C-alpha positions in Angstrom: 115.1 145.1 98.9 111.3 144.2 99.2 109.3 145.5 102.5 107.3 142.4 102.6 107.4 140.6 105.7 108.6 136.9 105.1 104.9 135.7 106.8 103.5 137.8 103.5 105.2 134.9 100.7 102.7 133.2 99.3 102.6 129.6 100.7 103.4 126.9 97.8 100.4 124.2 97.6 100.3 120.9 95.9 97.6 119.3 94.2 97.8 116.2 96.7 97.8 118.9 100.1 95.0 118.4 102.4 93.4 120.9 104.3 94.8 121.0 107.5 91.0 120.2 109.0 90.8 117.0 106.8 94.4 115.4 107.8 93.3 116.2 111.4 89.6 114.5 110.4 91.4 111.4 108.9 93.5 111.7 111.9 91.0 110.5 114.2 89.4 108.4 111.7 93.1 106.0 111.8 92.7 105.9 115.7 89.3 104.5 116.1 90.1 100.4 117.3 88.8 97.4 115.0 85.5 96.8 115.9 84.3 100.6 117.1 83.0 103.2 115.6 82.7 107.7 116.3 80.4 109.3 115.5 80.9 112.5 113.1 79.7 114.4 116.0 82.2 112.5 118.0 84.9 112.9 115.6 84.1 116.8 115.7 84.1 117.1 119.3 87.3 115.5 119.7 88.9 117.7 117.3 87.0 121.1 119.3 86.3 122.3 115.7 83.8 121.8 113.0 80.7 119.5 113.7 79.2 116.7 112.3 78.5 118.0 108.6 81.9 119.3 108.3 83.1 115.9 109.9 80.8 114.4 106.9 82.1 116.7 104.1 85.6 115.4 104.8 84.6 111.8 104.7 83.0 112.1 101.6 85.8 113.8 99.8 89.2 112.1 101.4 88.2 109.3 103.7 89.0 106.5 101.1 92.6 106.3 102.3 91.7 105.4 105.8 89.0 103.2 107.8 86.0 105.2 106.3 83.3 102.9 108.0 85.0 103.5 111.6 83.2 107.0 111.2 79.0 106.6 111.3 76.2 108.4 111.5 74.5 108.8 115.2 71.6 106.2 114.5 73.7 103.6 113.6 72.5 103.2 109.9 74.8 102.1 107.7 76.6 104.8 104.9 74.0 105.1 102.4 75.2 103.6 98.9 77.9 102.1 101.0 75.9 99.6 103.4 77.4 95.9 102.0 81.2 97.1 101.7 80.9 98.4 105.2 79.0 95.6 106.8 81.7 93.3 105.2 84.7 95.2 107.6 82.1 95.6 110.6 81.8 91.6 110.4 85.2 91.4 109.8 86.4 93.5 112.8 83.5 91.9 115.4 82.0 95.6 115.3 78.5 95.3 117.5 75.5 95.2 115.4 72.0 95.3 115.7 70.0 92.5 113.3 67.5 94.0 111.2 63.8 93.1 111.6 62.0 91.5 109.1 60.0 94.5 108.1 62.9 96.6 108.4 63.8 98.2 104.7 66.5 96.0 102.8 67.4 93.8 106.2 70.3 95.6 106.4 71.7 95.3 110.7 72.3 98.8 112.3 75.3 99.2 114.5 75.2 98.8 117.7 75.9 102.0 118.9 75.9 101.3 122.6 78.1 98.7 122.5 80.1 99.7 119.5 80.6 103.6 120.0 84.4 104.5 121.0 84.9 107.7 123.3 88.6 108.1 122.4 89.8 106.5 125.9 91.9 103.4 126.6 90.2 100.6 124.5 89.3 97.5 126.6 87.4 95.6 124.2 83.7 95.3 123.7 81.2 94.3 126.3 
């Protein structure tokens, strides 16, 4: 008979398994209502774990299956390399944007963070 405790058994893992932290980050991304956003730091604060870089890493590796465009940089700049796809989602969802000035590189708008940011409470819509 083995002296090994039940907790010492190796846990079976599957290629599709996500790390627990990644699952939690993705769950928060799915909670964000259409037309609203949370920053990477907001998500980390909501989870009371990790920080913006950890959330960003999770989103870059696993975020394709959730509304990734709703987890954003705090300055409202659209995700580099995905600006046009994100912009399409923002326009379809009515996410508040700040139009770019003619001098802005690429003339891409930014998110209006004051109006678009969601803090996780009851969502009464945009102002």
